[in-house]
N, C-alpha and C positions, 0 to 999 in steps of 0.2 A: 564441409568437413566430412571426412570419411568415417564410417562405422568403426574402423580399426583405431583411428585417433581418439574417438570418444571412449572406446574400450580402454585404451592405454591411460587416458586421463582418469577414468573411474578407478583404476588401480592405484593412483596416487592421491586421490581426493577422498574426503569423508562425506562431502556433499557436492552435488552438481546442480547447476541452475540453467534454466532456459528462459530467455526473454520472449514472452508471448507477444509483446508489443501492443496488440490491438485485439478486441474480442471477436472479430470476424475476418473472413478472407478478404472481403471488399474493403474493410477499414484498414487492414494490414497493407493492402496494395496502395492505399492513399498515402500512408506515411512511410512505407518502405517498399517501393515498387520492385526492388530486386529480391525481395524475400517471398517465398511461397509457403503458405500455412502448412500444407501437407509435407513437403520435402524438408523445409528448414526448421520446422517447429515440431510437428506431430511425430515424424519419424525419429527425431532425436529424443523426444520424450519417451517414445517406445523403447529405444535402446537404453536410455538411462534407467527406465523402470525395470528392464531385464537385468541390468547389472545390479540394481538395488535388490531385486528378488533373490539374487545369489549371495547377498550379504556383503557386497563390495562397498556399499556406501552406508556407513554407520549412521550418518545424519540425514540420509535420504536425498530427495530432490526438492528444489524450490523453483518458483516461477515469478516473473515480474510482468507487470502490465503498465504501459504508459497511459495513465488516466487523463483523458481530455485531449489527447493528441489527434484523435480522429472524430471528434464530436459525437462520441458514443454516449448512450444513455446509461443510467445505473442499471436498468433492466438488461441491456446488452451485456454488461460486465457480469452481472449475476448469472445470466444464462450460460455464458462461457465458463464461468467458474463452476457452475453446477455440472456442465458437460465434462470439464476437466476432472473433477472429483469422481464422477461416475465412470469415466472411460480411461483416464490416465492414472487413476489411483493416487 
């Protein structure tokens, strides 16, 4: 999905969501081999964060993670969530 489409959606929505799917690049490739963590998830989160910083999304951004799909540990999930909060706000 292009940046422009994400921008247009942000103008219509009060909250946008990204499905993180798995807590690591390797685990994501196991459950969704056609998704790339950097291009399909992180870049889109960056765009949404940018729109949100301009006040476009009154309810902000949410994320989802499929727990147990890639045999991840609780520690894997907590590390990813810590990284998300520190880097993706």
